[in-house]
FIPA-797155 format. One record per residue: residue number from 1; x, y, z of N, C-alpha, C, O in turn. Coordinates in nm, 2 decimals. Example, Ala and Ser with C-alpha at 12.3 -4.5 7.8 and 13.67 -1.06 7.14 Angstrom:
% residues 2
SITE:resi:nX:nY:nZ:caX:caY:caZ:cX:cY:cZ:oX:oY:oZ
SITE:1:1.32:-0.57:0.78:1.23:-0.45:0.78:1.32:-0.33:0.78:1.42:-0.33:0.85
SITE:2:1.28:-0.22:0.71:1.37:-0.11:0.71:1.29:0.00:0.79:1.34:0.11:0.80
END
This chain:
% residues 176
SITE:resi:nX:nY:nZ:caX:caY:caZ:cX:cY:cZ:oX:oY:oZ
SITE:1:0.08:-0.12:0.00:0.00:0.00:0.00:0.09:0.13:0.00:0.06:0.22:-0.07
SITE:2:0.19:0.12:0.08:0.28:0.24:0.08:0.35:0.26:-0.05:0.37:0.38:-0.09
SITE:3:0.38:0.16:-0.12:0.44:0.17:-0.25:0.35:0.24:-0.35:0.39:0.32:-0.43
SITE:4:0.22:0.19:-0.35:0.12:0.25:-0.44:0.10:0.40:-0.41:0.09:0.48:-0.50
SITE:5:0.10:0.44:-0.28:0.09:0.58:-0.24:0.21:0.66:-0.29:0.20:0.77:-0.33
SITE:6:0.33:0.60:-0.28:0.45:0.67:-0.33:0.45:0.69:-0.48:0.49:0.79:-0.53
SITE:7:0.40:0.59:-0.55:0.38:0.60:-0.69:0.28:0.70:-0.73:0.30:0.78:-0.83
SITE:8:0.17:0.71:-0.66:0.06:0.80:-0.70:0.09:0.94:-0.66:0.04:1.03:-0.73
SITE:9:0.16:0.97:-0.56:0.18:1.11:-0.51:0.23:1.21:-0.62:0.17:1.31:-0.64
SITE:10:0.34:1.18:-0.70:0.38:1.28:-0.80:0.27:1.30:-0.90:0.26:1.42:-0.95
SITE:11:0.20:1.20:-0.94:0.09:1.22:-1.04:-0.02:1.31:-0.98:-0.07:1.40:-1.05
SITE:12:-0.06:1.28:-0.86:-0.17:1.37:-0.80:-0.12:1.51:-0.78:-0.20:1.60:-0.81
SITE:13:0.00:1.53:-0.74:0.06:1.67:-0.72:0.07:1.74:-0.85:0.04:1.86:-0.86
SITE:14:0.12:1.67:-0.96:0.13:1.73:-1.09:-0.01:1.77:-1.14:-0.02:1.88:-1.20
SITE:15:-0.10:1.68:-1.13:-0.24:1.72:-1.18:-0.30:1.83:-1.10:-0.36:1.92:-1.16
SITE:16:-0.27:1.83:-0.97:-0.32:1.94:-0.89:-0.26:2.08:-0.93:-0.34:2.18:-0.94
SITE:17:-0.14:2.08:-0.96:-0.07:2.20:-1.01:-0.13:2.24:-1.15:-0.16:2.36:-1.18
SITE:18:-0.14:2.14:-1.24:-0.18:2.17:-1.37:-0.33:2.21:-1.38:-0.37:2.30:-1.46
SITE:19:-0.41:2.16:-1.29:-0.56:2.19:-1.29:-0.58:2.33:-1.23:-0.68:2.39:-1.28
SITE:20:-0.50:2.37:-1.14:-0.52:2.51:-1.09:-0.66:2.53:-1.03:-0.71:2.46:-0.95
SITE:21:-0.72:2.63:-1.09:-0.86:2.67:-1.04:-0.96:2.57:-1.08:-1.07:2.57:-1.02
SITE:22:-0.94:2.48:-1.17:-1.03:2.38:-1.21:-1.01:2.25:-1.14:-1.07:2.14:-1.18
SITE:23:-0.94:2.25:-1.03:-0.91:2.13:-0.95:-1.04:2.06:-0.90:-1.05:1.94:-0.90
SITE:24:-1.13:2.15:-0.86:-1.26:2.09:-0.80:-1.33:2.01:-0.91:-1.39:1.91:-0.88
SITE:25:-1.34:2.07:-1.03:-1.40:2.00:-1.14:-1.33:1.87:-1.18:-1.39:1.77:-1.22
SITE:26:-1.20:1.87:-1.17:-1.11:1.76:-1.20:-1.14:1.64:-1.11:-1.13:1.52:-1.15
SITE:27:-1.19:1.67:-0.99:-1.22:1.56:-0.89:-1.33:1.47:-0.95:-1.32:1.35:-0.94
SITE:28:-1.42:1.53:-1.02:-1.53:1.45:-1.08:-1.48:1.35:-1.18:-1.51:1.23:-1.17
SITE:29:-1.41:1.39:-1.28:-1.37:1.30:-1.39:-1.26:1.21:-1.34:-1.24:1.09:-1.38
SITE:30:-1.18:1.26:-1.24:-1.07:1.17:-1.19:-1.13:1.06:-1.10:-1.08:0.94:-1.10
SITE:31:-1.23:1.09:-1.03:-1.30:0.98:-0.95:-1.36:0.88:-1.04:-1.36:0.76:-1.01
SITE:32:-1.42:0.92:-1.15:-1.48:0.83:-1.25:-1.37:0.74:-1.31:-1.39:0.62:-1.33
SITE:33:-1.25:0.80:-1.34:-1.14:0.72:-1.39:-1.09:0.62:-1.29:-1.06:0.51:-1.33
SITE:34:-1.09:0.66:-1.16:-1.05:0.57:-1.06:-1.14:0.45:-1.05:-1.09:0.34:-1.02
SITE:35:-1.27:0.47:-1.06:-1.37:0.36:-1.05:-1.34:0.26:-1.17:-1.34:0.14:-1.15
SITE:36:-1.32:0.32:-1.28:-1.30:0.23:-1.40:-1.16:0.16:-1.38:-1.15:0.04:-1.41
SITE:37:-1.06:0.23:-1.34:-0.93:0.17:-1.33:-0.92:0.06:-1.21:-0.83:-0.02:-1.21
SITE:38:-1.01:0.07:-1.12:-1.01:-0.03:-1.01:-1.06:-0.16:-1.05:-1.04:-0.26:-0.98
SITE:39:-1.12:-0.17:-1.17:-1.17:-0.30:-1.22:-1.06:-0.40:-1.25:-0.97:-0.36:-1.32
SITE:40:-1.07:-0.52:-1.19:-0.96:-0.62:-1.21:-0.94:-0.66:-1.36:-0.83:-0.68:-1.40
SITE:41:-1.05:-0.67:-1.43:-1.04:-0.71:-1.57:-0.97:-0.60:-1.65:-0.89:-0.63:-1.74
SITE:42:-1.00:-0.47:-1.62:-0.93:-0.36:-1.69:-0.78:-0.36:-1.66:-0.69:-0.34:-1.75
SITE:43:-0.75:-0.38:-1.53:-0.61:-0.39:-1.49:-0.53:-0.50:-1.56:-0.42:-0.48:-1.60
SITE:44:-0.60:-0.62:-1.57:-0.53:-0.73:-1.65:-0.51:-0.69:-1.79:-0.41:-0.72:-1.85
SITE:45:-0.61:-0.63:-1.85:-0.61:-0.59:-1.99:-0.49:-0.49:-2.01:-0.41:-0.50:-2.10
SITE:46:-0.48:-0.39:-1.92:-0.38:-0.29:-1.93:-0.24:-0.34:-1.91:-0.14:-0.30:-1.96
SITE:47:-0.23:-0.45:-1.83:-0.10:-0.51:-1.80:-0.05:-0.61:-1.90:0.06:-0.65:-1.90
SITE:48:-0.14:-0.64:-1.99:-0.11:-0.74:-2.10:0.00:-0.68:-2.20:-0.03:-0.57:-2.25
SITE:49:0.11:-0.74:-2.21:0.21:-0.68:-2.30:0.18:-0.68:-2.45:0.24:-0.61:-2.52
SITE:50:0.07:-0.75:-2.49:0.03:-0.75:-2.63:-0.07:-0.64:-2.66:-0.11:-0.62:-2.78
SITE:51:-0.11:-0.57:-2.56:-0.21:-0.46:-2.57:-0.13:-0.33:-2.58:-0.05:-0.30:-2.50
SITE:52:-0.16:-0.25:-2.68:-0.10:-0.12:-2.70:-0.16:-0.01:-2.60:-0.27:-0.03:-2.56
SITE:53:-0.08:0.09:-2.57:-0.13:0.20:-2.48:-0.26:0.26:-2.54:-0.35:0.30:-2.47
SITE:54:-0.26:0.28:-2.67:-0.38:0.34:-2.74:-0.50:0.26:-2.72:-0.61:0.31:-2.71
SITE:55:-0.49:0.13:-2.72:-0.60:0.04:-2.70:-0.66:0.06:-2.56:-0.78:0.06:-2.54
SITE:56:-0.57:0.06:-2.46:-0.61:0.08:-2.32:-0.68:0.21:-2.31:-0.79:0.22:-2.24
SITE:57:-0.62:0.32:-2.36:-0.68:0.45:-2.36:-0.82:0.45:-2.42:-0.92:0.50:-2.36
SITE:58:-0.84:0.39:-2.54:-0.97:0.38:-2.60:-1.07:0.31:-2.52:-1.19:0.35:-2.51
SITE:59:-1.03:0.20:-2.45:-1.12:0.12:-2.37:-1.17:0.20:-2.25:-1.29:0.21:-2.22
SITE:60:-1.08:0.27:-2.18:-1.11:0.35:-2.06:-1.20:0.46:-2.10:-1.30:0.48:-2.04
SITE:61:-1.17:0.54:-2.21:-1.25:0.65:-2.25:-1.38:0.60:-2.30:-1.48:0.67:-2.28
SITE:62:-1.39:0.49:-2.36:-1.52:0.43:-2.41:-1.61:0.39:-2.30:-1.73:0.40:-2.31
SITE:63:-1.56:0.36:-2.18:-1.64:0.32:-2.07:-1.69:0.43:-1.99:-1.80:0.42:-1.92
SITE:64:-1.62:0.55:-1.99:-1.66:0.66:-1.91:-1.80:0.72:-1.95:-1.83:0.71:-2.07
SITE:65:-1.87:0.77:-1.85:-2.00:0.82:-1.88:-2.00:0.96:-1.93:-2.08:1.01:-2.01
SITE:66:-1.89:1.04:-1.89:-1.88:1.18:-1.93:-1.75:1.19:-2.01:-1.65:1.12:-1.98
SITE:67:-1.75:1.28:-2.11:-1.62:1.29:-2.19:-1.51:1.36:-2.10:-1.54:1.45:-2.02
SITE:68:-1.39:1.32:-2.12:-1.28:1.38:-2.05:-1.24:1.51:-2.12:-1.23:1.52:-2.24
SITE:69:-1.20:1.61:-2.03:-1.15:1.74:-2.09:-1.01:1.71:-2.14:-0.95:1.60:-2.11
SITE:70:-0.95:1.80:-2.21:-0.81:1.78:-2.26:-0.71:1.75:-2.15:-0.63:1.66:-2.17
SITE:71:-0.72:1.82:-2.04:-0.62:1.79:-1.93:-0.64:1.64:-1.88:-0.55:1.58:-1.84
SITE:72:-0.77:1.60:-1.88:-0.79:1.46:-1.84:-0.74:1.36:-1.94:-0.68:1.25:-1.90
SITE:73:-0.76:1.39:-2.06:-0.70:1.30:-2.17:-0.55:1.29:-2.16:-0.49:1.18:-2.17
SITE:74:-0.49:1.41:-2.15:-0.34:1.41:-2.13:-0.29:1.33:-2.01:-0.20:1.26:-2.01
SITE:75:-0.36:1.35:-1.90:-0.33:1.29:-1.77:-0.34:1.14:-1.79:-0.25:1.06:-1.75
SITE:76:-0.45:1.09:-1.85:-0.48:0.95:-1.87:-0.37:0.89:-1.96:-0.32:0.78:-1.93
SITE:77:-0.33:0.96:-2.07:-0.23:0.91:-2.16:-0.10:0.89:-2.08:-0.03:0.79:-2.10
SITE:78:-0.06:0.99:-2.00:0.06:0.98:-1.92:0.06:0.86:-1.82:0.16:0.79:-1.81
SITE:79:-0.05:0.84:-1.76:-0.07:0.73:-1.66:-0.05:0.60:-1.74:0.02:0.51:-1.69
SITE:80:-0.12:0.58:-1.85:-0.11:0.46:-1.93:0.03:0.44:-1.98:0.08:0.33:-1.98
SITE:81:0.09:0.54:-2.04:0.22:0.53:-2.10:0.33:0.49:-1.99:0.43:0.42:-2.03
SITE:82:0.30:0.52:-1.87:0.40:0.48:-1.76:0.35:0.36:-1.68:0.41:0.33:-1.58
SITE:83:0.26:0.29:-1.74:0.21:0.16:-1.68:0.16:0.19:-1.53:0.20:0.11:-1.44
SITE:84:0.08:0.29:-1.51:0.04:0.32:-1.37:-0.12:0.32:-1.36:-0.17:0.38:-1.27
SITE:85:-0.18:0.24:-1.44:-0.33:0.23:-1.44:-0.38:0.18:-1.30:-0.48:0.23:-1.25
SITE:86:-0.31:0.09:-1.25:-0.35:0.03:-1.12:-0.34:0.13:-1.00:-0.40:0.12:-0.90
SITE:87:-0.26:0.24:-1.02:-0.24:0.34:-0.92:-0.34:0.45:-0.93:-0.35:0.54:-0.85
SITE:88:-0.43:0.45:-1.03:-0.52:0.56:-1.05:-0.62:0.58:-0.94:-0.64:0.70:-0.90
SITE:89:-0.67:0.48:-0.87:-0.76:0.50:-0.75:-0.68:0.58:-0.64:-0.74:0.66:-0.58
SITE:90:-0.56:0.54:-0.62:-0.48:0.61:-0.52:-0.45:0.75:-0.56:-0.45:0.84:-0.48
SITE:91:-0.42:0.77:-0.69:-0.40:0.91:-0.74:-0.52:0.99:-0.71:-0.51:1.11:-0.67
SITE:92:-0.64:0.94:-0.74:-0.77:1.01:-0.72:-0.78:1.05:-0.57:-0.83:1.16:-0.54
SITE:93:-0.75:0.95:-0.48:-0.76:0.98:-0.34:-0.67:1.09:-0.29:-0.71:1.18:-0.22
SITE:94:-0.55:1.08:-0.34:-0.45:1.19:-0.30:-0.48:1.32:-0.36:-0.47:1.42:-0.30
SITE:95:-0.53:1.32:-0.48:-0.57:1.45:-0.55:-0.69:1.51:-0.47:-0.68:1.63:-0.44
SITE:96:-0.79:1.43:-0.43:-0.90:1.48:-0.35:-0.85:1.54:-0.22:-0.90:1.64:-0.17
SITE:97:-0.75:1.47:-0.16:-0.70:1.52:-0.03:-0.63:1.66:-0.05:-0.64:1.75:0.03
SITE:98:-0.56:1.68:-0.16:-0.50:1.81:-0.19:-0.61:1.92:-0.22:-0.59:2.03:-0.17
SITE:99:-0.71:1.88:-0.29:-0.82:1.98:-0.31:-0.89:2.01:-0.18:-0.92:2.13:-0.16
SITE:100:-0.91:1.91:-0.10:-0.98:1.94:0.03:-0.89:2.02:0.12:-0.94:2.11:0.19
SITE:101:-0.76:2.00:0.12:-0.67:2.08:0.20:-0.67:2.23:0.16:-0.67:2.32:0.24
SITE:102:-0.68:2.25:0.03:-0.69:2.39:-0.02:-0.81:2.46:0.03:-0.81:2.57:0.06
SITE:103:-0.92:2.38:0.03:-1.05:2.44:0.07:-1.07:2.44:0.22:-1.16:2.51:0.27
SITE:104:-0.98:2.37:0.30:-1.00:2.36:0.44:-1.11:2.26:0.48:-1.17:2.27:0.58
SITE:105:-1.13:2.16:0.39:-1.23:2.06:0.41:-1.17:1.92:0.42:-1.06:1.90:0.36
SITE:106:-1.23:1.83:0.49:-1.18:1.69:0.49:-1.30:1.60:0.47:-1.42:1.63:0.50
SITE:107:-1.27:1.49:0.41:-1.38:1.38:0.39:-1.38:1.30:0.52:-1.28:1.27:0.58
SITE:108:-1.51:1.27:0.56:-1.53:1.19:0.68:-1.62:1.07:0.65:-1.72:1.09:0.59
SITE:109:-1.57:0.95:0.68:-1.65:0.83:0.66:-1.72:0.81:0.80:-1.66:0.79:0.90
SITE:110:-1.86:0.81:0.79:-1.94:0.79:0.91:-2.01:0.66:0.89:-2.09:0.64:0.80
SITE:111:-1.97:0.56:0.98:-2.04:0.43:0.98:-2.14:0.43:1.10:-2.10:0.46:1.21
SITE:112:-2.26:0.40:1.06:-2.37:0.41:1.16:-2.45:0.28:1.17:-2.46:0.21:1.06
SITE:113:-2.49:0.24:1.29:-2.57:0.12:1.30:-2.71:0.14:1.24:-2.77:0.04:1.20
SITE:114:-2.76:0.26:1.24:-2.89:0.29:1.19:-2.89:0.40:1.09:-2.79:0.48:1.08
SITE:115:-3.00:0.41:1.01:-3.01:0.52:0.92:-3.02:0.65:0.99:-3.10:0.66:1.09
SITE:116:-2.95:0.76:0.95:-2.96:0.89:1.01:-3.04:0.98:0.93:-3.02:0.99:0.81
SITE:117:-3.14:1.05:0.99:-3.22:1.15:0.92:-3.14:1.28:0.90:-3.03:1.29:0.96
SITE:118:-3.20:1.37:0.83:-3.13:1.50:0.80:-3.09:1.57:0.93:-2.98:1.63:0.94
SITE:119:-3.18:1.58:1.02:-3.16:1.65:1.15:-3.04:1.59:1.23:-2.95:1.66:1.28
SITE:120:-3.05:1.46:1.24:-2.94:1.39:1.31:-2.80:1.41:1.24:-2.70:1.42:1.31
SITE:121:-2.81:1.40:1.11:-2.68:1.42:1.03:-2.63:1.56:1.05:-2.51:1.58:1.06
SITE:122:-2.71:1.66:1.05:-2.67:1.80:1.06:-2.61:1.82:1.20:-2.51:1.88:1.22
SITE:123:-2.68:1.76:1.30:-2.62:1.77:1.44:-2.49:1.70:1.46:-2.40:1.75:1.52
SITE:124:-2.48:1.58:1.40:-2.36:1.50:1.40:-2.24:1.58:1.33:-2.13:1.58:1.38
SITE:125:-2.28:1.64:1.22:-2.17:1.71:1.14:-2.12:1.83:1.23:-2.00:1.85:1.23
SITE:126:-2.21:1.90:1.29:-2.17:2.01:1.38:-2.07:1.97:1.49:-1.97:2.03:1.52
SITE:127:-2.11:1.86:1.56:-2.03:1.80:1.66:-1.89:1.76:1.61:-1.79:1.78:1.67
SITE:128:-1.89:1.69:1.50:-1.77:1.64:1.44:-1.68:1.75:1.39:-1.55:1.74:1.41
SITE:129:-1.73:1.85:1.33:-1.65:1.96:1.29:-1.58:2.03:1.40:-1.47:2.08:1.39
SITE:130:-1.65:2.04:1.52:-1.58:2.10:1.64:-1.48:2.01:1.69:-1.37:2.05:1.72
SITE:131:-1.50:1.88:1.69:-1.41:1.78:1.74:-1.28:1.77:1.65:-1.17:1.76:1.70
SITE:132:-1.30:1.77:1.52:-1.19:1.76:1.43:-1.13:1.90:1.38:-1.03:1.90:1.30
SITE:133:-1.19:2.00:1.42:-1.14:2.14:1.39:-1.13:2.17:1.25:-1.04:2.24:1.20
SITE:134:-1.23:2.13:1.17:-1.23:2.16:1.02:-1.37:2.12:0.97:-1.44:2.05:1.03
SITE:135:-1.39:2.18:0.85:-1.52:2.15:0.78:-1.51:2.01:0.73:-1.41:1.97:0.67
SITE:136:-1.62:1.93:0.74:-1.62:1.79:0.70:-1.73:1.77:0.59:-1.84:1.83:0.60
SITE:137:-1.69:1.68:0.50:-1.79:1.63:0.40:-1.82:1.49:0.44:-1.73:1.40:0.43
SITE:138:-1.94:1.46:0.49:-1.97:1.33:0.54:-2.02:1.24:0.43:-2.09:1.27:0.34
SITE:139:-1.97:1.11:0.45:-2.01:1.00:0.36:-2.06:0.90:0.46:-1.98:0.84:0.53
SITE:140:-2.19:0.87:0.46:-2.25:0.78:0.56:-2.26:0.64:0.50:-2.31:0.62:0.39
SITE:141:-2.22:0.54:0.58:-2.24:0.40:0.54:-2.31:0.33:0.66:-2.29:0.36:0.77
SITE:142:-2.41:0.24:0.62:-2.48:0.17:0.72:-2.40:0.04:0.76:-2.36:-0.04:0.67
SITE:143:-2.38:0.03:0.89:-2.30:-0.09:0.94:-2.38:-0.14:1.06:-2.35:-0.11:1.18
SITE:144:-2.48:-0.23:1.04:-2.56:-0.28:1.15:-2.48:-0.36:1.26:-2.52:-0.36:1.37
SITE:145:-2.36:-0.41:1.22:-2.28:-0.48:1.32:-2.22:-0.40:1.43:-2.17:-0.45:1.53
SITE:146:-2.23:-0.26:1.42:-2.19:-0.17:1.52:-2.29:-0.17:1.64:-2.25:-0.12:1.75
SITE:147:-2.40:-0.23:1.62:-2.51:-0.24:1.72:-2.58:-0.11:1.75:-2.70:-0.10:1.75
SITE:148:-2.50:0.00:1.78:-2.55:0.13:1.81:-2.43:0.23:1.80:-2.32:0.18:1.80
SITE:149:-2.46:0.36:1.79:-2.35:0.46:1.79:-2.30:0.47:1.65:-2.35:0.42:1.55
SITE:150:-2.18:0.54:1.64:-2.12:0.57:1.51:-1.97:0.55:1.52:-1.91:0.55:1.63
SITE:151:-1.91:0.52:1.41:-1.76:0.52:1.40:-1.73:0.61:1.28:-1.78:0.61:1.17
SITE:152:-1.64:0.71:1.31:-1.60:0.82:1.22:-1.45:0.81:1.19:-1.37:0.79:1.28
SITE:153:-1.42:0.81:1.06:-1.28:0.81:1.01:-1.26:0.94:0.93:-1.33:0.96:0.83
SITE:154:-1.17:1.02:0.98:-1.13:1.14:0.91:-0.98:1.13:0.89:-0.90:1.15:0.98
SITE:155:-0.93:1.10:0.76:-0.79:1.09:0.74:-0.74:0.96:0.82:-0.79:0.85:0.80
SITE:156:-0.64:0.98:0.90:-0.59:0.87:0.98:-0.64:0.88:1.13:-0.60:0.80:1.21
SITE:157:-0.74:0.96:1.15:-0.80:0.97:1.29:-0.93:0.89:1.29:-1.01:0.90:1.19
SITE:158:-0.96:0.82:1.40:-1.08:0.74:1.41:-1.14:0.78:1.55:-1.08:0.78:1.65
SITE:159:-1.27:0.80:1.54:-1.35:0.82:1.66:-1.46:0.71:1.66:-1.55:0.71:1.58
SITE:160:-1.45:0.62:1.76:-1.54:0.51:1.76:-1.62:0.51:1.89:-1.57:0.48:2.00
SITE:161:-1.75:0.55:1.87:-1.84:0.55:1.99:-1.95:0.45:1.97:-2.06:0.46:2.03
SITE:162:-1.92:0.34:1.90:-2.02:0.23:1.88:-2.03:0.14:2.00:-1.94:0.13:2.08
SITE:163:-2.14:0.08:2.01:-2.16:-0.02:2.12:-2.07:-0.14:2.10:-2.02:-0.19:2.20
SITE:164:-2.04:-0.17:1.98:-1.95:-0.28:1.95:-1.81:-0.25:2.01:-1.75:-0.34:2.07
SITE:165:-1.76:-0.13:1.99:-1.63:-0.09:2.05:-1.63:-0.09:2.20:-1.54:-0.13:2.26
SITE:166:-1.74:-0.04:2.26:-1.75:-0.04:2.40:-1.75:-0.18:2.46:-1.69:-0.21:2.56
SITE:167:-1.83:-0.27:2.40:-1.83:-0.41:2.44:-1.69:-0.47:2.43:-1.65:-0.55:2.52
SITE:168:-1.62:-0.44:2.32:-1.48:-0.49:2.31:-1.39:-0.44:2.42:-1.31:-0.52:2.47
SITE:169:-1.40:-0.31:2.45:-1.32:-0.26:2.56:-1.36:-0.33:2.70:-1.27:-0.36:2.77
SITE:170:-1.49:-0.35:2.72:-1.52:-0.42:2.84:-1.47:-0.56:2.84:-1.43:-0.61:2.95
SITE:171:-1.47:-0.63:2.73:-1.42:-0.77:2.72:-1.27:-0.77:2.76:-1.23:-0.86:2.83
SITE:172:-1.20:-0.68:2.70:-1.05:-0.67:2.72:-1.03:-0.64:2.87:-0.94:-0.70:2.93
SITE:173:-1.10:-0.55:2.93:-1.09:-0.51:3.07:-1.12:-0.63:3.16:-1.05:-0.65:3.26
SITE:174:-1.22:-0.71:3.13:-1.26:-0.82:3.21:-1.17:-0.94:3.20:-1.15:-1.01:3.30
SITE:175:-1.10:-0.95:3.09:-1.01:-1.07:3.07:-0.87:-1.03:3.11:-0.78:-1.12:3.10
SITE:176:-0.84:-0.91:3.14:-0.70:-0.87:3.17:-0.66:-0.90:3.31:-0.55:-0.88:3.36
END
């Protein structure tokens, strides 16, 4: 994983510099490229030595729902020419982190045991933004195995207030 992050970093930084004011719009098409590139069949196709770079480019562009701007086409050609298709999802993640840092925003993964309504989500967002000292963009996932509460991941920070975590702490304390 660290190797993939190391490979992806210069690409994400170069695209961030090249995109400039259009970096926010680039997140959209780069995320779409990342989804396509994460497909195992596409990665096998791209890694095949009998397949030309132009064929890989045509397949990826043909699968996309929205057309790529010129900067996206150039970026994709560079990634393919350097045999880095497998690193595209990590490039997109790092690029989004750079865009978020510029905006003073962070992505937060909220895992909840139950569906949260709009009011609960707004209240939770306010509490989390105070706790993490930055504006957050919440991505909520339903995880019934948490039993109750939420588990929040912001970057490398984790806040786990779930019943499952509390039960685990009690189990460890009782068996120690």
